Structure formats: C-alpha cells, structure tokens
C-alpha positions as CSV (number, residue, x, y, z in Angstrom):
1,X,-0.6,0.0,-0.3
2,X,1.6,3.4,-0.8
3,X,0.8,6.8,1.2
4,X,1.4,9.5,-0.8
5,X,1.4,13.1,1.4
6,X,1.7,16.8,0.3
7,X,4.1,18.4,2.6
8,X,4.6,22.3,2.0
9,X,8.8,22.5,2.0
10,X,11.1,20.0,-0.2
11,X,13.8,17.9,1.0
12,X,13.3,17.3,4.5
13,X,13.2,14.0,6.2
14,X,9.7,12.2,7.3
15,X,8.4,9.2,8.7
16,X,5.0,7.4,9.0
17,X,3.3,5.9,11.6
18,X,-0.3,4.3,11.7
19,X,-1.9,3.3,15.0
20,X,-5.0,2.2,16.6
21,X,-6.6,4.8,18.6
22,X,-5.2,2.7,21.8
23,X,-2.0,3.9,20.7
24,X,-0.7,0.3,19.8
25,X,1.5,1.1,16.6
26,X,0.2,-0.9,13.3
27,X,3.2,-0.5,10.9
28,X,6.3,-1.9,12.7
29,X,7.9,-0.9,15.6
30,X,9.5,2.2,13.7
31,X,7.7,4.7,11.4
32,X,7.8,4.2,7.9
33,X,10.2,6.7,5.7
34,X,8.4,8.8,3.9
35,X,10.5,10.8,0.7
36,X,10.3,13.2,-1.6
37,X,10.6,10.4,-4.2
38,X,10.7,12.1,-7.4
39,X,11.2,16.0,-6.6
40,X,11.6,16.8,-10.4
41,X,8.7,15.9,-11.8
42,X,6.6,16.0,-8.5
43,X,7.8,18.3,-6.1
44,X,6.4,18.5,-2.4
45,X,5.1,14.9,-2.6
46,X,6.3,12.2,-0.2
47,X,5.3,8.7,-0.5
48,X,5.7,5.9,1.8
49,X,5.4,2.3,1.3
50,X,3.2,0.0,3.9
51,X,3.7,-3.5,4.0
52,X,1.8,-4.6,6.6
53,X,-2.1,-5.7,5.8
54,X,-4.3,-3.3,7.6
55,X,-7.5,-3.0,7.7
56,X,-10.4,-0.6,9.5
57,X,-9.6,3.1,11.3
58,X,-5.9,4.0,12.2
59,X,-4.6,7.1,13.4
60,X,-1.7,8.6,10.6
61,X,1.0,10.5,11.7
62,X,4.0,12.2,10.2
63,X,7.2,12.9,11.9
64,X,9.6,15.6,11.0
65,X,13.0,15.7,13.1
66,X,10.9,17.9,15.9
67,X,8.4,15.6,16.2
68,X,4.6,15.1,15.2
69,X,3.7,17.3,12.0
70,X,0.4,16.5,11.4
71,X,-2.3,13.8,12.6
72,X,-5.3,13.2,11.5
73,X,-8.1,10.0,11.0
74,X,-7.9,7.3,8.3
75,X,-9.8,4.4,7.6
76,X,-8.5,1.7,5.3
77,X,-10.8,-0.4,3.5
78,X,-8.5,-3.3,2.6
79,X,-4.9,-3.5,2.2
80,X,-4.1,-2.7,-1.6
81,X,-3.9,0.3,-3.2
82,X,-2.8,4.0,-2.3
83,X,-4.8,6.5,-0.1
84,X,-3.8,10.2,-0.7
85,X,-5.1,13.6,1.4
86,X,-5.6,15.3,-1.9
87,X,-8.4,17.5,-1.7
88,X,-8.8,18.4,2.0
89,X,-11.9,20.7,1.2
90,X,-13.8,17.0,1.0
91,X,-14.6,15.8,4.0
92,X,-14.4,12.2,2.4
93,X,-12.3,11.2,-0.6
94,X,-12.6,7.5,-2.6
95,X,-9.2,6.4,-4.1
96,X,-9.3,2.7,-5.4
97,X,-9.8,0.9,-2.1
98,X,-8.9,3.2,0.1
99,X,-11.9,5.6,1.8
100,X,-10.3,8.3,3.7
101,X,-13.3,10.0,5.8
102,X,-13.7,13.1,8.4
103,X,-10.7,14.3,7.9
104,X,-9.7,16.5,11.0
105,X,-6.7,16.8,13.2
106,X,-5.9,16.4,17.1
107,X,-3.2,19.1,16.6
108,X,-1.6,21.3,13.8
109,X,1.4,22.5,12.8
110,X,1.8,25.5,10.3
111,X,2.9,23.2,7.0
112,X,-0.4,20.8,8.1
113,X,-2.5,24.1,7.9
114,X,-1.3,25.0,4.8
115,X,-2.3,21.8,3.5
116,X,-5.5,22.0,4.8
117,X,-5.8,25.2,3.5
118,X,-3.7,25.2,0.4
119,X,-1.8,28.4,1.6
120,X,1.4,29.0,3.4
121,X,-0.2,32.5,4.9
122,X,-1.4,30.7,7.7
123,X,0.7,30.5,11.2
124,X,-0.4,27.9,13.6
125,X,2.5,26.3,16.2
126,X,1.8,23.7,18.9
127,X,4.0,24.0,22.4
128,X,6.7,21.3,21.9
129,X,10.9,21.6,22.7
130,X,12.6,23.5,19.9
131,X,16.1,23.2,20.7
132,X,16.6,23.9,24.7
133,X,12.8,26.1,24.8
134,X,9.8,25.4,25.0
135,X,8.4,26.8,21.7
136,X,6.3,29.1,22.6
137,X,5.6,31.0,25.8
138,X,2.3,29.7,28.0
139,X,-0.8,32.3,28.8
140,X,-1.1,32.0,32.3
141,X,-5.1,31.5,32.6
142,X,-5.1,29.7,28.9
143,X,-6.3,26.2,28.4
144,X,-4.2,23.7,26.7
145,X,-5.9,20.7,25.5
146,X,-6.2,18.5,22.4
147,X,-9.8,19.7,21.5
148,X,-8.3,23.5,21.4
149,X,-5.4,22.3,19.3
150,X,-2.7,23.5,21.5
151,X,-1.8,20.6,24.0
152,X,1.7,20.5,24.8
153,X,3.6,17.3,23.3
154,X,7.3,15.9,23.4
155,X,8.5,12.6,21.5
156,X,11.4,10.7,22.0
157,X,12.6,7.5,20.0
158,X,15.4,7.1,21.8
159,X,13.7,5.9,25.0
160,X,12.4,2.6,26.2
161,X,9.2,1.2,25.7
162,X,6.8,3.2,28.3
163,X,3.8,0.6,29.3
164,X,0.7,1.0,30.4
165,X,-0.1,2.2,34.3
166,X,2.9,4.7,33.8
167,X,2.1,8.4,34.4
168,X,4.0,11.8,33.2
169,X,4.9,15.2,35.0
170,X,5.8,18.0,33.9
171,X,7.7,20.1,36.8
172,X,8.6,23.7,36.5
173,X,10.7,25.9,38.8
174,X,11.9,29.3,38.4
175,X,14.1,31.5,41.1
176,X,13.0,35.2,39.4
177,X,11.9,37.7,42.2
178,X,14.4,36.5,44.2
179,X,11.9,33.8,45.7
180,X,11.3,29.7,44.4
181,X,7.8,29.3,42.4
182,X,7.3,26.2,40.5
183,X,4.3,24.1,39.1
184,X,3.4,20.7,38.0
185,X,1.1,18.8,35.4
186,X,0.0,15.3,35.8
187,X,-2.7,13.3,36.8
188,X,-5.5,13.7,34.5
189,X,-4.0,16.2,32.6
190,X,-1.4,14.0,31.2
191,X,-1.3,11.3,29.0
192,X,1.0,8.7,27.0
193,X,-0.5,8.5,23.2
194,X,2.3,6.3,22.2
195,X,4.2,4.2,24.3
196,X,6.8,2.3,21.2
197,X,8.4,3.4,18.8
198,X,8.7,7.2,18.8
199,X,7.2,7.8,22.2
200,X,5.0,10.6,23.1
201,X,4.0,12.4,25.6
202,X,1.2,15.0,25.9
203,X,0.1,17.6,29.0
204,X,-3.4,19.8,29.0
205,X,-3.2,21.6,31.5
206,X,-7.2,23.6,31.7
207,X,-7.4,27.8,32.3
208,X,-8.2,26.3,36.1
209,X,-4.7,25.1,36.6
210,X,-2.5,27.8,34.2
211,X,-3.9,30.6,36.2
212,X,-2.6,29.6,39.3
213,X,1.0,29.8,37.5
214,X,3.2,32.7,38.4
215,X,4.5,34.8,35.2
216,X,8.7,34.2,34.5
217,X,11.1,32.1,33.0
218,X,11.2,28.1,34.4
219,X,13.6,25.6,34.0
220,X,11.5,22.1,33.4
221,X,11.5,18.5,32.8
222,X,9.1,15.8,32.2
223,X,9.6,12.4,34.3
224,X,7.8,8.8,33.7
225,X,7.1,7.1,36.4
226,X,6.8,3.3,35.7
227,X,4.5,1.3,37.2
228,X,7.4,-0.9,39.7
229,X,8.0,2.3,40.8
230,X,11.2,3.2,38.8
231,X,11.3,6.5,37.2
232,X,13.4,8.1,34.3
233,X,13.9,11.7,32.6
234,X,11.9,11.9,29.3
235,X,12.9,15.6,28.4
236,X,15.4,18.2,30.3
237,X,16.5,19.2,32.9
238,X,18.2,22.3,31.5
239,X,15.2,23.2,29.2
240,X,13.3,26.2,29.7
241,X,9.7,27.3,29.1
242,X,8.2,31.2,29.9
243,X,4.7,31.8,31.5
244,X,3.3,35.5,30.5
245,X,0.7,37.4,32.2
246,X,-2.6,37.8,30.3
247,X,-3.6,40.9,29.7
248,X,-6.9,41.0,30.3
249,X,-6.8,39.8,33.8
C-alpha cells in the first residue's frame, strides 16, 4: 500500500506512523520512511510504502526531526491500493480501495494547516521543545488541550517502551524575584498516547490550573514514573519555558 502526503517544504526527512486509537503501532516498530520520491517531476509529494496488511480505522502521524508534524484519522478499506489526502476541502475522498473520511486533526503545525487550507500564510504552532526552549510562551489562564489544538506535546524515539500504568509529570521551577516558584502538570492533565517507537507524552492543563502559574522564566523537566516505582527523565532538565501574564486579567 502506498501512502502519499503533500508537504509544503521540499527535501525534508519525514516518517509515517499508523496506529490504532489505543496507541498500538500498526506499521511495525519504527515509523515508515516518507520521502520525496521524485522531486523533479512531483515536488513536495512524499510517499511511504506500508507492507503490513491493514484494515479499519487508524491514526496517521507524519513525523519530522522535531516530532509529530501532522495527525489525522484514516479509514483503510483493505490492504491494497493507495491513499492520498488530495482535496482536504472534501470530508470524504475515495481513491481506489482506500477511503479517507472525516479529515480532522488533533493538533496542527504550520505545514499541516497550509496543506488543509492550500496556503502558506497561516501560522499556527503547538507548544513543544525546539532546541532547549518551549516553542511558544504559555499564557497564564489559557487552556492547553487537544480539543483546542494546543496540547503541550513531546516525543522521543531513544527512550524505552512505556508500559500501561506509567504516568508522566511536567515540573517547572523558577528563581526569579528572589523566591522559588514552581508548578507541575500530571494526573488527568497528562497522557502517553504513543508508548512504543517514537514515544509521545502529552500535557493538557486547563485554565483553572494555568491561572495559578506565576509569570516568569522556568526551567522544567518531564519525568516518567513506571508501574514498578522506577522513574526516568523524558525531557530535561536544562530546558526552559516562559509563562506570560494575561493582559485581560
């Protein structure tokens, strides 16, 4: 089965992961290479080959060097043919043996929005780690959820598989103004949607939680607690985020 994805930048190293809603990876232990196979004749068209026989609903994620670039829902009618997100204005696209239905995303990057809107003028970013800093400041009192396309998300491939029963906690600490301020995100506001391959940890703090955060520059880390009581750091320390005050407060 061939998978075709139109990207807005040429020559990038992308991979494709298909998974069930439970997070179980469907196309092998590692994401499949998604390459610009013929940049001369078909620029920006990236193709992946899926050898596993797949049928039913899947989450398709396109991954670049910074993590997940695009997420969508895909229904594979059988294990032959090819599917292509060719006209996102249509909610249902039929291409041979593959049906793509209800093309929605749980998170969007600038390139994903450009693909859906067929323009490069829209700029939407999702808070994630870029270098040693969170890509965007967090606004005190804002809600960061998947439903609002703003969940805080981190991914790593060089990390052990994360079993069921594990938990993730983001802890941030600042020494500004001569006092120690800190906050953490865990419990119902954290999840581990992908536990094998390129592991994904997601945080979704609500407004009721973020309005308690003091504005300032914070150092933070993300820690995984395994069912047996062991712990391992997923992100940080030595990485930073900034909280800004809400001017409408």
